[in-house]
C-alpha positions in Angstrom: -83.9 -47.3 0.4 -81.9 -47.3 3.4 -83.5 -45.9 7.0 -81.0 -43.1 7.3 -81.5 -41.9 3.8 -85.2 -42.2 4.2 -85.1 -39.8 7.4 -82.7 -37.5 6.2 -84.9 -36.8 2.9 -88.2 -36.7 5.1 -86.6 -34.2 7.4 -85.2 -31.9 4.4 -88.4 -32.0 2.6 -90.7 -31.4 5.6 -88.9 -28.1 6.4 -89.1 -26.8 2.7 -92.9 -27.8 2.5 -93.8 -26.4 6.2 -94.0 -22.6 5.0 -96.3 -23.1 2.1 -99.2 -24.5 4.7 -98.6 -22.8 7.9 -101.5 -20.0 8.9 -99.1 -18.6 11.6 -95.4 -19.1 12.4 -93.4 -18.0 15.3 -90.3 -19.0 16.8 -88.9 -20.6 20.0 -85.6 -19.9 21.5 -84.8 -22.8 24.1 -82.1 -24.0 26.2 -82.0 -26.7 28.9 -80.5 -29.9 30.3 -79.7 -33.4 28.4 -79.5 -36.5 30.6 -77.7 -38.6 27.9 -76.6 -42.2 27.7 -75.6 -44.9 24.9 -76.7 -48.3 24.4 -74.7 -51.0 25.4 -77.0 -53.8 24.1 -77.3 -55.7 20.7 -81.1 -54.7 20.8 -80.1 -50.7 21.0 -81.2 -50.8 24.8 -78.7 -50.2 28.0 -78.5 -51.1 31.8 -75.7 -50.7 34.2 -74.3 -47.1 32.5 -74.2 -43.6 34.2 -76.1 -40.9 32.5 -74.3 -37.9 31.6 -75.7 -34.6 32.4 -75.2 -31.8 29.6 -76.9 -29.2 27.5 -78.6 -28.2 24.5 -79.8 -24.9 23.1 -81.0 -23.6 19.9 -84.1 -22.1 17.8 -87.3 -24.0 17.1 -89.9 -22.6 14.7 -93.5 -23.0 15.2 -95.8 -23.4 12.2 -99.4 -23.8 12.8 -100.9 -26.2 10.0 -104.2 -26.1 12.0 -105.9 -24.6 15.3 -104.3 -28.2 17.0 -101.6 -29.1 14.6 -98.3 -27.7 14.2 -94.8 -28.6 12.3 -91.9 -27.5 14.6 -88.4 -27.7 12.9 -85.3 -26.5 14.6 -81.8 -26.0 15.0 -80.2 -27.3 18.0 -76.5 -27.4 19.6 -76.8 -30.5 21.8 -74.4 -32.2 23.6 -74.3 -36.1 24.4 -72.5 -39.1 25.5 -72.0 -41.1 28.5 -70.1 -41.6 31.6 -68.3 -44.7 33.2 -67.3 -44.8 36.9 -65.7 -47.6 38.4 -62.7 -48.6 40.8 -61.7 -44.8 41.1 -61.9 -44.4 37.4 -64.1 -42.1 35.6 -64.4 -41.8 31.8 -66.6 -39.3 30.0 -67.3 -39.3 26.2 -68.8 -36.2 25.6 -69.6 -35.6 21.8 -71.2 -32.1 20.5 -73.7 -32.0 17.6 -75.4 -29.6 15.4 -79.1 -31.3 15.2 -81.9 -30.7 13.1 -85.1 -32.0 14.4 -88.6 -31.7 12.4 -91.5 -32.8 14.9 -95.3 -33.0 14.2 -96.8 -31.7 17.1 -100.6 -31.5 18.4 -101.9 -29.0 20.9 -105.1 -28.3 23.1 -106.7 -25.6 20.8 -108.0 -23.5 23.6 -107.1 -21.8 27.1 -104.2 -19.9 28.7 -102.3 -23.2 29.2 -101.8 -25.4 26.0 -100.6 -28.8 26.3 -99.1 -30.8 23.3 -97.3 -34.0 22.3 -95.5 -34.8 19.3 -93.0 -36.9 17.6 -90.9 -36.6 14.3 -87.1 -37.5 13.1 -83.8 -35.8 13.6 -80.4 -35.7 11.7 -77.5 -34.4 13.5 -73.9 -33.8 12.5 -70.6 -34.0 15.0 -68.8 -30.6 15.5 -66.7 -31.1 18.3 -66.6 -32.8 22.1 -64.0 -34.5 24.3 -62.9 -38.1 25.6 -61.4 -37.5 29.1 -60.1 -40.0 31.5 -59.8 -39.2 35.5 -58.2 -41.1 38.1 -54.9 -43.3 38.2 -54.1 -41.6 34.6 -55.8 -38.4 33.7 -56.1 -37.3 29.9 -58.0 -35.4 27.6 -58.4 -35.5 23.8 -60.7 -34.2 20.9 -63.3 -36.5 19.7 -62.2 -37.7 15.9 -65.2 -37.7 13.7 -64.8 -39.9 10.4 -65.8 -37.9 7.4 -68.1 -40.0 5.8 -70.8 -39.4 3.0 -74.3 -40.3 5.1 -75.9 -40.7 1.7 -73.6 -43.7 0.6 -73.6 -47.3 1.7 -70.1 -47.3 2.7 -68.3 -45.1 5.5 -65.6 -43.1 4.1 -62.6 -42.3 6.5 -63.4 -44.6 9.0 -60.8 -45.7 11.7 -59.9 -46.8 15.0 -60.9 -44.5 17.9 -63.1 -42.3 15.5 -66.9 -41.9 15.9 -69.3 -41.4 13.0 -70.1 -37.8 12.2 -73.7 -38.3 11.2 -76.3 -39.1 13.6 -80.1 -39.9 12.7 -83.2 -40.9 15.0 -86.6 -40.2 16.4 -87.8 -37.8 18.8 -90.9 -38.1 21.1 -92.1 -34.9 23.3 -94.7 -33.5 25.7 -94.7 -30.1 27.0 -97.0 -27.3 27.9 -97.1 -23.4 26.8 -97.8 -21.0 29.5 -98.4 -17.6 27.8 -94.9 -17.1 25.9 -92.8 -19.5 28.2 -92.4 -23.3 26.4 -91.9 -26.2 28.9 -90.8 -29.3 26.8 -89.6 -32.7 27.9 -88.0 -34.8 24.7 -86.6 -38.2 24.2 -84.2 -38.5 21.5 -83.8 -42.3 20.0 -80.5 -42.7 18.0 -80.8 -45.2 15.1 -77.1 -44.6 14.1 -74.0 -46.7 15.1 -71.9 -44.5 17.0 -68.5 -46.5 16.2 -66.6 -45.6 13.0 -66.8 -48.6 10.7 -69.3 -50.4 12.3 -71.5 -51.8 9.6 -72.8 -55.3 10.8 -76.3 -55.5 11.2 -76.0 -57.9 14.2 -74.4 -55.4 16.2 -77.0 -52.8 17.2 -75.1 -51.6 20.4 -73.7 -48.2 21.1 -76.5 -45.4 19.9 -77.4 -42.4 21.6 -80.4 -42.1 24.0 -80.9 -38.6 25.2 -83.7 -37.1 27.8 -83.8 -33.5 27.4 -85.8 -31.0 29.8 -85.6 -27.3 28.5 -87.3 -23.9 29.0 -87.9 -21.9 25.8 -89.4 -18.3 25.1 -91.6 -17.9 22.1 -92.1 -14.5 20.1 
């Protein structure tokens, strides 16, 4: 089974299984800033590129399995992308996604302030965004997503200047809870290639990388 299928199935199954085992549940409404980038190396790394400061907002479920262990599925609207600057030109690639993370989180069990750390997969679907140019020639156009089926080996509706609609990857997070306030730092490591029609395993460049700093209210 391909990695994207495994991550998608694991994410959905985890969400359905959580409610059966949770001892106590709550919700966290959160928002914050994204420092987004896109890898530009064949190994999925990046250098010499500009972070795009963007944003995210959404709701996170907090289902306690034990005193120190929780599952946190969520639904986020997340703005990703990259900015290029040089020779008086600025190019901004800013796709918008509905993102579904499911993280396993370990918490300190006692005290007024709780610290936590966790990790898990995410899947995301592109729903909008813009590609802008400023400088010698100014332009702005909507990002055009390909309508491919993420559960097939082929990409349907691929084409030039199109972006793959479906993204998936892994999260790592740390943070703390102070009363009803939740402070979180999250790093999203995209595993899906962004370019439409790019199926070569030898080319692993151009994947999303997002550092997020968020503030949430737990109720």
